[in-house]
C-alpha positions in Angstrom: -69.2 -34.1 -39.9 -67.2 -32.0 -37.5 -65.1 -29.1 -38.9 -62.2 -28.8 -40.8 -59.1 -28.5 -38.7 -56.8 -25.7 -40.1 -53.4 -26.6 -38.0 -54.1 -30.3 -39.2 -54.6 -29.0 -42.6 -51.5 -26.5 -42.8 -48.9 -29.1 -41.1 -48.4 -29.0 -45.2 -49.0 -26.2 -45.8 -46.3 -26.1 -48.5 -47.3 -28.8 -50.7 -51.4 -27.8 -50.7 -50.7 -24.2 -51.5 -48.3 -25.4 -54.5 -50.8 -26.3 -56.6 -52.3 -22.8 -55.6 -49.1 -21.4 -57.0 -49.2 -23.8 -59.8 -52.8 -22.8 -61.1 -52.3 -18.9 -60.6 -49.0 -19.1 -62.9 -51.5 -20.2 -65.7 -54.0 -17.5 -65.2 -53.3 -14.8 -67.8 -52.4 -11.2 -67.0 -55.8 -9.5 -66.2 -56.4 -6.1 -64.7 -58.5 -7.7 -61.7 -60.5 -5.7 -59.5 -62.6 -8.0 -57.7 -61.3 -11.7 -57.0 -63.2 -14.9 -54.9 -60.9 -17.3 -53.2 -63.5 -20.2 -53.6 -63.2 -22.7 -50.8 -59.9 -20.2 -49.3 -59.4 -22.7 -46.7 -57.1 -21.5 -44.2 -56.2 -18.2 -46.4 -52.8 -20.1 -47.8 -54.5 -19.5 -51.9 -56.1 -16.2 -50.5 -52.4 -15.0 -49.7 -51.1 -16.0 -53.0 -53.9 -14.2 -54.8 -53.2 -10.7 -52.7 -49.5 -11.3 -53.4 -50.1 -11.6 -57.2 -52.9 -8.8 -57.4 -52.1 -6.2 -54.8 -54.4 -3.4 -56.1 -57.8 -6.4 -56.1 -60.3 -6.8 -53.6 -59.7 -10.4 -52.5 -62.5 -12.0 -50.8 -62.1 -15.9 -49.7 -65.2 -17.7 -49.4 -65.7 -20.9 -47.4 -68.2 -22.9 -45.2 -65.9 -23.7 -42.5 -66.1 -21.8 -39.5 -62.4 -22.8 -38.3 -61.1 -22.1 -41.8 -62.6 -18.5 -41.9 -60.8 -17.7 -38.5 -57.9 -19.2 -39.2 -57.9 -16.9 -42.8 -58.9 -13.8 -41.3 -55.5 -14.1 -38.8 -53.3 -15.3 -41.4 -54.3 -13.0 -44.6 -55.2 -9.6 -43.2 -55.4 -8.1 -47.0 -58.3 -10.0 -48.2 -62.1 -10.0 -46.5 -63.4 -13.7 -45.8 -66.9 -14.6 -45.9 -69.2 -17.7 -45.2 -70.8 -19.3 -48.2 -72.1 -22.8 -49.5 -71.0 -23.0 -52.9 -73.5 -25.6 -53.9 -75.8 -22.3 -54.2 -73.4 -19.6 -54.1 -73.1 -16.7 -56.3 -71.2 -13.4 -56.2 -72.2 -10.5 -55.0 -70.3 -8.3 -57.4 -69.0 -9.1 -60.9 -65.9 -11.1 -60.5 -62.7 -10.6 -62.8 -61.5 -14.0 -61.1 -62.9 -16.7 -59.8 -60.2 -19.1 -58.2 -60.4 -22.4 -56.4 -57.6 -25.0 -55.2 -59.0 -28.6 -54.1 -62.2 -27.7 -53.2 -65.0 -28.2 -56.1 -64.5 -32.1 -55.7 -66.7 -31.9 -52.4 -69.3 -29.9 -54.0 -72.0 -31.9 -55.5 -73.0 -31.6 -59.0 -70.0 -29.3 -59.4 -70.3 -29.1 -63.3 -73.6 -26.8 -63.1 -71.9 -25.2 -60.4 -69.0 -24.0 -62.5 -71.5 -23.2 -65.2 -73.8 -20.8 -63.1 -70.3 -19.5 -61.8 -68.5 -19.0 -65.4 -71.7 -16.8 -66.4 -71.4 -14.1 -63.9 -67.6 -13.3 -64.9 -66.8 -9.9 -66.5 -65.8 -10.3 -70.3 -62.3 -10.9 -70.3 -62.7 -12.5 -66.8 -61.1 -15.9 -65.8 -62.2 -19.0 -63.9 -59.2 -21.0 -62.3 -59.8 -24.2 -60.5 -57.9 -27.6 -59.3 -59.4 -30.4 -58.1 -57.6 -33.4 -56.6 -58.3 -36.4 -58.8 -57.2 -39.2 -57.1 -60.2 -41.2 -56.0 -58.5 -44.1 -58.0 -55.3 -44.2 -56.5 -54.5 -47.0 -53.8 -54.4 -44.0 -50.6 -58.0 -44.2 -51.6 -58.7 -47.4 -52.7 -57.3 -48.9 -49.3 -59.3 -46.1 -47.5 -62.5 -47.1 -49.0 -61.7 -51.3 -48.8 -60.7 -51.0 -45.0 -64.2 -48.9 -44.5 -66.4 -51.7 -46.6 -64.5 -55.3 -44.3 -64.4 -54.0 -40.9 -66.4 -53.9 -37.8 -67.5 -50.2 -38.7 -68.8 -51.2 -42.1 -72.6 -50.4 -41.3 -71.3 -47.0 -40.0 -69.6 -46.2 -42.8 -71.7 -47.0 -45.6 -72.2 -43.2 -46.8 -68.9 -42.1 -45.9 -67.5 -42.9 -49.6 -70.4 -41.1 -51.3 -69.7 -37.9 -50.0 -67.1 -37.5 -52.9 -67.7 -38.8 -56.6 -65.4 -39.8 -59.2 -64.5 -36.4 -61.5 -66.3 -36.6 -64.9 -63.9 -37.3 -67.6 -62.2 -34.6 -69.2 -64.1 -34.6 -72.4 -67.2 -34.0 -70.1 -65.8 -30.8 -68.3 -64.7 -29.6 -72.0 -68.0 -30.2 -73.7 -69.9 -28.4 -71.1 -67.5 -25.6 -70.4 -65.9 -24.7 -73.6 -68.8 -22.9 -74.7 -68.7 -20.5 -72.0 -65.0 -19.2 -72.5 -63.4 -18.1 -75.8 -60.6 -20.2 -74.2 -60.6 -23.3 -72.3 -57.3 -25.1 -70.8 -57.4 -28.1 -69.3 -54.3 -30.5 -68.0 -53.7 -32.6 -65.1 -50.6 -33.0 -63.0 -48.9 -35.6 -60.9 -46.9 -34.4 -57.8 -45.0 -37.1 -55.5 -45.2 -36.0 -52.5 -42.2 -37.7 -49.6 -43.6 -38.5 -46.6 -42.6 -39.9 -43.4 -43.9 -43.3 -44.2 -47.7 -45.2 -44.1 -48.0 -42.5 -41.2 -46.8 -39.6 -43.0 -50.1 -40.4 -45.5 -52.6 -40.9 -42.9 -51.5 -37.3 -41.6 -51.8 -36.1 -45.0 -55.2 -37.4 -45.7 -56.2 -37.1 -41.7 -57.4 -33.5 -42.8 -58.8 -34.1 -45.8 -60.0 -37.5 -47.6 -60.1 -39.6 -44.1 -62.5 -36.8 -42.5 -65.8 -38.7 -44.0 -64.4 -42.0 -42.9 -63.5 -41.2 -39.2 -66.2 -38.7 -38.5 -68.7 -41.2 -37.7 -66.5 -43.6 -35.6 -65.9 -43.9 -31.8 -62.1 -42.8 -30.8 -61.1 -46.7 -30.4 -62.8 -48.0 -33.7 -60.7 -44.7 -35.3 -57.7 -45.9 -33.8 -58.2 -49.3 -35.1 -59.3 -48.1 -38.5 -56.2 -46.0 -39.0 -54.2 -49.0 -37.6 -55.6 -51.6 -40.5 -55.2 -48.5 -43.0 -51.5 -47.8 -42.3 -50.7 -51.4 -42.5 -52.1 -51.7 -46.1 -50.7 -48.0 -46.8 -47.3 -49.6 -45.9 -48.1 -52.9 -48.5 -48.5 -50.6 -51.3 -46.0 -47.5 -50.8 -42.8 -48.7 -50.4 -39.7 -47.0 -48.7 -37.6 -45.3 -50.5 -33.5 -45.1 -49.7 -33.9 -42.2 -47.2 -37.2 -43.7 -45.1 -39.8 -41.3 -46.9 -42.4 -43.0 -49.4 -43.9 -41.1 -52.3 -47.8 -40.3 -52.0 -48.8 -40.1 -56.1 -51.3 -37.3 -56.0 -53.1 -36.3 -59.5 -54.9 -33.3 -60.0 -57.0 -31.7 -62.6 -56.7 -28.3 -63.7 -58.8 -25.8 -65.4 -58.3 -22.2 -66.7 -61.1 -20.5 -68.9 -61.3 -16.8 -70.1 -64.3 -15.5 -71.1 
């Protein structure tokens, strides 16, 4: 798959950073000295961490060279390093492991979160947010267009790049023994966007990537046209001409 596009991702910078701010608001007061932002992207979440913990050494980790380049330019108050989170472990014992909208892409991420939790200092915190939206119309329609179009044979593996999140109880049973306090909750965001095309633009830098990457340019255009037409059927226009993209997210904050 092609590298991530920081500019496209940051077209909705405020909306994408809002869950990071909300997650950080639930991190308890700690005297953090070593913080890792896991899946830091273009550094928008890292900047939030630097502002909250100015005394800490903050390092952003990502597997996208383009995102890391953008992050270094946008957030000079932190360090950034390449890392594959499916196997990465912190080189120094952390006080806070923070991740905004990343682990949904990591295979067997519950196993990974268990390993990461064990690396924390006593009193350290693991704070994770993940989109929980694969059953939303935006993603169901994405899969339907992929399965029903002439490109179906090319996109057979596309939906498999990301699995449904486990049940909340599964996270609790696996992670609760590792923490003295574990909070898990869902929040639903409703993003006003510019019609079906706005939803396509929002998802073009994230959920649509596995579906678009295998296609030739003309196929991409046809795929997106069909997808936008179906979105328009299920996301009604509001009085101001916007549509509301319902976006559930799962939050977890564990304190060792």
